C-alpha positions as CSV (number, residue, x, y, z in Angstrom):
1,M,11.4,50.0,-12.0
2,K,9.5,47.0,-13.5
3,A,5.8,47.8,-14.0
4,S,3.6,45.7,-11.7
5,R,1.1,43.3,-13.3
6,R,-2.5,43.1,-12.4
7,I,-3.6,39.5,-12.3
8,I,-7.1,38.3,-11.5
9,H,-7.7,34.7,-10.4
10,I,-11.3,33.7,-10.9
11,D,-12.5,30.5,-9.1
12,M,-16.1,29.3,-9.5
13,D,-17.8,28.4,-6.3
14,C,-18.2,24.6,-5.8
15,F,-18.6,24.5,-9.6
16,Y,-20.0,21.0,-10.3
17,A,-22.3,21.1,-7.4
18,A,-23.4,24.7,-8.2
19,V,-24.3,23.6,-11.8
20,E,-26.4,20.8,-10.4
21,M,-28.2,23.1,-8.0
22,R,-29.0,25.4,-10.8
23,E,-30.5,22.6,-12.8
24,R,-32.4,21.3,-9.7
25,P,-33.3,24.4,-7.5
26,E,-35.1,22.1,-5.0
27,L,-31.6,20.8,-3.9
28,R,-30.1,24.2,-3.2
29,D,-30.4,24.1,0.6
30,K,-29.8,20.4,0.9
31,P,-26.3,18.7,1.3
32,I,-25.3,17.4,-2.1
33,A,-22.1,16.1,-3.6
34,V,-21.0,15.1,-7.1
35,G,-19.0,11.9,-7.7
36,G,-19.1,8.2,-7.6
37,S,-22.1,6.7,-5.8
38,S,-20.6,3.3,-5.0
39,G,-19.1,2.7,-1.6
40,R,-15.6,2.6,-3.2
41,G,-16.1,5.9,-5.1
42,V,-14.9,9.3,-4.2
43,L,-16.5,12.8,-4.3
44,T,-15.5,15.3,-6.9
45,T,-17.0,18.3,-5.1
46,C,-19.8,19.2,-2.7
47,N,-21.9,22.3,-1.9
48,Y,-21.6,24.4,1.2
49,P,-24.4,22.8,3.2
50,A,-22.5,19.5,2.8
51,R,-19.3,21.1,3.9
52,E,-20.9,22.0,7.2
53,Y,-20.9,18.3,8.0
54,G,-17.1,18.1,7.3
55,I,-17.6,16.7,3.8
56,R,-14.9,17.7,1.2
57,S,-13.8,16.8,-2.3
58,A,-11.8,13.6,-2.8
59,M,-13.5,12.1,0.3
60,P,-14.5,8.4,-0.1
61,V,-18.3,8.0,-0.4
62,F,-18.6,5.6,2.5
63,Q,-17.0,8.2,4.8
64,A,-19.2,11.1,3.5
65,R,-22.3,9.0,4.1
66,R,-21.2,8.3,7.6
67,L,-20.8,12.0,8.3
68,C,-24.1,12.9,6.6
69,P,-26.5,10.0,6.1
70,G,-28.9,12.3,4.1
71,L,-26.2,13.4,1.6
72,I,-27.5,13.4,-1.9
73,I,-24.8,12.2,-4.3
74,L,-25.3,13.0,-8.0
75,P,-23.4,11.5,-11.0
76,V,-20.8,13.5,-12.8
77,R,-22.0,15.2,-16.0
78,F,-18.9,16.5,-17.7
79,D,-20.7,17.5,-20.9
80,L,-22.9,19.9,-18.9
81,Y,-20.0,21.3,-16.9
82,R,-17.9,21.9,-20.1
83,A,-20.8,23.8,-21.7
84,V,-21.1,26.1,-18.7
85,S,-17.3,26.5,-18.6
86,R,-17.4,27.7,-22.2
87,Q,-19.9,30.4,-21.2
88,V,-17.6,31.5,-18.3
89,R,-14.6,31.7,-20.6
90,E,-16.6,33.8,-23.1
91,V,-17.0,36.3,-20.3
92,F,-13.2,36.2,-19.6
93,F,-12.4,36.9,-23.2
94,S,-14.8,39.8,-23.4
95,Y,-12.4,41.6,-21.0
96,T,-8.9,40.4,-22.1
97,D,-7.2,38.0,-24.5
98,L,-4.7,37.2,-21.8
99,V,-6.6,34.3,-20.2
100,E,-4.9,31.1,-18.9
101,P,-7.4,28.5,-18.0
102,L,-6.4,26.1,-15.2
103,S,-9.4,23.8,-15.3
104,L,-13.1,24.0,-16.1
105,D,-13.8,26.2,-13.2
106,E,-10.8,28.6,-12.7
107,A,-8.4,30.8,-14.7
108,Y,-5.9,33.6,-14.5
109,L,-6.5,36.8,-16.3
110,D,-3.9,39.5,-17.0
111,V,-5.7,42.9,-17.0
112,S,-2.6,45.0,-16.7
113,H,-3.3,46.8,-19.9
114,L,-6.8,47.9,-19.0
115,R,-7.2,51.4,-17.6
116,R,-9.4,50.5,-14.7
117,R,-8.9,49.3,-11.2
118,G,-8.5,45.5,-10.9
119,A,-11.2,45.3,-8.2
120,E,-13.8,47.0,-10.5
121,I,-12.9,44.6,-13.4
122,A,-13.2,41.6,-11.1
123,E,-16.6,42.8,-9.9
124,D,-17.8,43.2,-13.4
125,I,-16.5,39.8,-14.5
126,R,-18.2,38.1,-11.6
127,R,-21.5,40.0,-12.3
128,D,-21.3,39.0,-16.0
129,I,-20.7,35.3,-15.0
130,R,-23.7,35.4,-12.7
131,E,-25.9,36.9,-15.4
132,A,-24.7,34.5,-18.1
133,T,-24.8,31.3,-16.0
134,G,-26.7,31.9,-12.8
135,L,-23.6,30.9,-10.8
136,T,-21.2,32.7,-8.5
137,A,-17.5,33.1,-8.7
138,S,-14.8,34.4,-6.3
139,A,-11.8,36.4,-7.3
140,G,-8.3,37.4,-6.1
141,I,-6.6,40.5,-7.5
142,A,-2.8,40.8,-7.0
143,P,0.4,41.6,-8.8
144,N,1.2,38.0,-9.5
145,K,-0.5,34.6,-10.0
146,L,0.6,33.1,-6.6
147,V,-0.9,35.9,-4.5
148,A,-4.0,36.2,-6.7
149,K,-4.8,32.5,-6.3
150,I,-4.4,32.7,-2.5
151,A,-6.6,35.8,-2.4
152,S,-9.4,34.2,-4.5
153,D,-10.0,31.7,-1.7
154,W,-10.1,34.4,1.0
155,N,-13.8,35.6,0.8
156,K,-15.5,32.6,-0.7
157,P,-18.2,32.1,-1.7
158,D,-19.1,35.0,-4.1
159,G,-16.5,37.4,-2.8
160,Q,-13.1,38.9,-3.7
161,L,-9.9,40.3,-2.2
162,V,-7.4,42.8,-3.5
163,V,-3.8,42.6,-2.5
164,P,-1.9,45.6,-4.1
165,P,1.9,45.5,-4.5
166,S,2.4,47.6,-1.4
167,R,0.6,45.0,0.7
168,V,2.1,41.8,-0.6
169,E,4.9,41.7,2.0
170,A,2.6,42.2,4.9
171,F,-0.1,39.9,3.5
172,M,2.4,37.0,3.1
173,R,4.2,37.7,6.4
174,D,1.0,37.2,8.5
175,L,-0.3,34.3,6.4
176,P,-0.7,31.0,8.1
177,V,1.5,28.4,6.3
178,R,-1.7,26.4,5.7
179,R,-2.7,29.0,3.2
180,I,0.2,28.2,0.9
181,W,-0.8,26.0,-1.9
182,G,0.5,22.5,-1.4
183,I,0.6,22.6,2.5
184,G,-2.2,20.5,4.0
185,P,-3.4,20.2,7.6
186,K,-0.9,17.4,8.6
187,S,2.0,19.3,7.0
188,A,0.9,22.5,8.8
189,E,0.7,20.5,12.0
190,R,4.2,19.1,11.5
191,M,5.5,22.6,10.7
192,G,3.8,23.9,13.9
193,E,5.8,21.3,15.9
194,M,8.9,22.9,14.4
195,G,7.7,26.3,15.5
196,I,6.7,27.3,12.0
197,R,3.2,28.7,11.9
198,T,3.3,31.7,9.6
199,C,5.1,32.7,6.4
200,A,7.1,35.0,8.7
201,D,8.5,31.9,10.4
202,L,9.5,30.4,7.0
203,Q,11.1,33.7,6.0
204,A,13.3,33.5,9.0
205,L,15.0,30.4,7.5
206,D,17.5,30.6,4.7
207,R,17.5,28.5,1.6
208,A,19.9,25.9,2.9
209,E,17.8,25.4,6.1
210,L,14.6,25.1,4.1
211,A,16.2,22.5,1.8
212,R,17.5,20.6,4.8
213,R,14.1,20.4,6.4
214,F,11.8,20.1,3.4
215,G,13.9,18.8,0.5
216,S,13.5,20.4,-2.9
217,F,10.1,21.8,-1.9
218,G,12.0,23.9,0.6
219,L,13.6,25.9,-2.3
220,E,10.1,26.6,-3.6
221,L,9.0,27.6,-0.1
222,F,11.7,30.3,0.0
223,Q,9.8,32.0,-2.9
224,L,6.3,31.1,-1.9
225,C,6.5,32.4,1.6
226,R,7.6,35.8,0.2
227,G,4.9,36.1,-2.4
228,I,7.5,36.0,-5.2
229,D,6.1,34.8,-8.6
230,D,7.3,36.0,-12.0
231,R,5.3,33.6,-14.1
232,P,3.3,35.4,-16.8
233,V,-0.2,34.5,-17.8
234,Q,0.2,32.2,-20.8
235,P,-2.9,32.1,-23.0
236,N,-1.5,30.4,-26.1
237,R,1.1,28.0,-24.8
238,V,1.5,24.8,-26.7
239,R,0.7,21.9,-24.4
240,K,3.5,19.4,-24.0
241,S,1.4,17.5,-21.5
242,L,-2.1,17.3,-20.0
243,S,-2.5,16.4,-16.4
244,N,-4.4,17.0,-13.2
245,E,-3.3,16.8,-9.6
246,R,-4.8,17.2,-6.2
247,T,-3.4,18.1,-2.8
248,F,-5.4,16.3,-0.2
249,S,-6.6,18.0,2.9
250,R,-5.7,14.8,4.7
251,D,-2.7,12.7,3.7
252,L,-3.6,9.3,2.1
253,E,-2.2,6.7,4.4
254,E,-3.0,3.5,2.3
255,L,-2.3,2.4,-1.3
256,E,-6.0,1.6,-1.6
257,D,-6.9,5.2,-0.8
258,C,-4.5,6.3,-3.6
259,H,-6.1,3.9,-6.1
260,R,-9.5,5.4,-5.3
261,A,-8.2,8.9,-5.9
262,L,-6.3,7.8,-9.0
263,E,-9.5,6.4,-10.5
264,R,-11.5,9.6,-10.0
265,Q,-8.7,11.8,-11.4
266,H,-8.3,9.4,-14.4
267,H,-12.0,9.9,-15.2
268,E,-11.4,13.7,-15.2
269,L,-8.3,13.3,-17.4
270,M,-10.1,11.1,-19.9
271,D,-12.9,13.7,-20.1
272,E,-10.4,16.4,-20.9
273,L,-8.7,14.2,-23.5
274,R,-12.0,13.6,-25.3
275,G,-12.1,17.2,-26.4
276,K,-8.5,16.9,-27.7
277,A,-8.5,13.4,-29.2
278,G,-7.8,14.6,-32.7
279,E,-5.2,17.2,-31.8
280,R,-2.1,15.4,-30.3
281,R,-0.6,12.0,-30.1
282,I,0.3,10.6,-26.7
283,H,3.7,9.0,-26.3
284,K,4.1,8.8,-22.5
285,I,1.9,8.6,-19.3
286,F,3.0,9.5,-15.8
287,V,2.0,9.5,-12.2
288,K,3.4,12.0,-9.7
289,L,3.3,11.7,-5.9
290,K,4.3,14.2,-3.2
291,F,4.8,12.6,0.2
292,A,4.1,13.8,3.7
293,D,7.9,14.6,4.1
294,F,7.6,16.9,1.0
295,Q,9.7,14.5,-1.1
296,R,8.4,13.9,-4.7
297,T,8.7,11.2,-7.2
298,T,7.4,10.7,-10.8
299,A,6.9,7.3,-12.5
300,E,6.3,7.2,-16.2
301,M,6.2,4.8,-19.1
302,P,5.9,4.9,-22.9
303,A,2.3,4.5,-23.9
304,S,0.0,5.6,-26.7
305,Q,-3.2,4.9,-24.8
306,P,-4.0,6.4,-21.3
307,E,-5.4,3.2,-19.8
308,L,-6.3,3.1,-16.1
309,K,-4.5,-0.2,-15.6
310,K,-1.2,1.3,-16.7
311,F,-1.7,4.3,-14.4
312,R,-2.3,1.8,-11.6
313,L,1.1,0.1,-12.3
314,L,2.8,3.5,-12.2
315,L,1.1,4.4,-8.9
316,E,2.3,1.2,-7.3
317,D,5.8,1.8,-8.6
318,A,5.8,5.4,-7.2
319,W,4.2,4.4,-3.9
320,G,6.9,1.8,-3.3
321,R,9.6,4.4,-3.3
322,S,8.6,5.9,0.1
323,G,7.0,4.7,3.2
324,Q,5.4,8.1,3.8
325,P,1.7,9.0,3.4
326,V,0.7,10.8,0.2
327,R,-0.2,14.5,0.3
328,L,-0.5,15.1,-3.5
329,L,-1.3,12.8,-6.4
330,G,-1.1,13.8,-10.1
331,L,-1.4,11.9,-13.3
332,G,-1.2,12.8,-17.0
333,V,0.0,12.3,-20.5
334,R,2.9,13.7,-22.5
335,F,2.3,14.5,-26.1
336,A,4.5,13.6,-29.0
337,E,6.0,16.5,-31.0
338,S,4.1,15.4,-34.1
339,H,0.5,16.7,-34.5
340,Q,-0.7,13.6,-36.3
341,R,-4.2,12.4,-35.7
342,A,-4.4,10.2,-32.6
343,E,-6.3,7.1,-33.9
344,Q,-5.1,5.0,-31.0
345,L,-6.2,7.5,-28.5
346,E,-9.6,7.7,-30.1
347,L,-9.8,3.9,-29.8
348,A,-8.9,4.1,-26.1
349,L,-11.6,6.8,-25.5
350,A,-14.2,4.7,-27.2
351,T,-13.3,1.8,-25.0
352,E,-13.7,4.0,-21.9
353,R,-17.2,4.9,-23.0
354,R,-18.3,1.2,-23.2
């Protein structure tokens, strides 16, 4: 029998906002958000007091201010967040070399080789993060990445959940479909209208029926609803691309909404690229959309510079391929095989800073 992995997914609690509250303790109990301050801007994240008003990440600023007139919106400070993220990763690597960062504020850790219970290791990691940074983190401990990521969101903030191999089947069976990554409120509502409310309901459908109802995503759902995930933690993978994507809690109905989300995600992508400008040469850029009916499309073009205006063109191309609202938006760059110095990228990044 194949030995079961022990995977920990660590997710920092409202990371950007938490860092800002650490720097300015007087804001701790006030509703704050991080993101663009103009009426056309969007929020990157918000703290828990702000969430009590219904505010969430990726929400337009004008809408957030309408929900909470006293909301304090702070500018994004990626240099500060990267510095704190490095401290967090130092904690990870003090336990295992098998660390796969997903973003500045979350990562998978494979601790299968450690002769300790996964729950104890996760508790120690969270304690060390708190001592090193003054911030809290939540954790999910499970035999694979899929279940660990779901579990890390279970007892937020500052909590953790263990799902041992013997409990995966029951854990997934009773799970509301909304808990599966990639299924938002509207999609869950539509599934409910089909009589699909839990993973057990999805498990009752075969591959052909899932594909008929949900397209290519249905084939993924066959695995997801059963908690099946054989992906290893990959700490040293050579990046062929760099991207970010976001599944929205509410589908984006208008192209203008997508443009606002694209601009925010482009800022994040450029910040990530600034730390890699001398490493890889870009040869393509792309935009990916997943629509409300679960169909997907990707638009891409040859490009050596990740300019926002080019991403906007790709967005409009991809948007025009479906009349459905957008539930997921992603954008990114594909690297050339050569590891030549990227002078053109450095020029583009310098232009972005002006």
